[in-house]
N, C-alpha and C positions, 0 to 999 in steps of 0.2 A: 636580149630584149631581140627590136624589129631592127632595129640597124644596118640604110645600106640593101631590105627588102622592096615592099611592094606599097606603100602606098595608098588610102583610095579611100577620099573624101564623098560620102553622103551625109545627102541637102534634106535635111527634116521637114522642109518644106513639098518638099516631092511626098510625102508619105502623107496622102491625102487622106485612106480609110485600108487597113488593114490588109484587100486584096492588093493595094498598088503598091504597098509597103512590102509587100511577098515578093514582086512583078518587080523592083527595086533590085530589093538587094542578093533575087537571084539572078540578077542583070553589072554589076554591082559587084558582089561579090563571088571570091574561086569557089559554088559554094555545086555542090553534087549534079548531075540532074532529075537524082531520083529523091530532090532533096525537099526535104516531109515539112515543111513551109507552116508551122511554128514553133513554139521559143522555145523546146527542148532539145525537138534538131537543128534549131537556131542554130544553140552553145556548146552541143556531140561537134557537128564540123566546129567550129573553132578552135574548141580544143583539141582539135587532133590534124590540126591540120597544121604544116612544121616544115614553115615557108616560111623567112622571119616578113610580117605582116601590122602595119599601120593603120589603125581603122580611125578618121577623121569625119567629127561627128558636124552639122553647121547646122543651124538654123533648130537646131534644140525646142526653143521657145513654139514655135509654129507644130511641129510635133506633136509639145506634146498634148498641143487646145485643140487639136485637130482630137485622136489618139488617145489622151487622157489616161487613163492607171495600164492599159493596153502600150504606151507612149516608154512609163513610166518604169513597166517593166522587163520594156525591147532593152533599155541603161543598162536598166539594172544586166540581161540576159550579159551584154557586150564585156560587163564592167565583173563579171563569174566568169568568163571565158577565160578576160584575159588576164584573173590574175588563177587560172589552175594553166595555165598556157605561155610559158616564156621566151617565143616568139612573136606571141599579138599583143602589139601596144591597143590601149584605144585611149584616141582624144574626146573628150565632151566638155 
């Protein structure tokens, strides 16, 4: 698991639309410069990351209210990536 690694706290209330979401995730997470700004690319980045990383999401309700189904798919992407990558811990 990600004990002893980096913790990133994501604030869902800052994810006010898709464009802002991807800018915010690029700022907060260790993503490559060529990151594709979509859920598949996020999954790939998170499952390939090989250092302990904890992602904690606060403000989930605000994010889901604004992003709707896309917000739910984002959460699923984080959780699926954590199941695949033992270095990644996602707290929602």
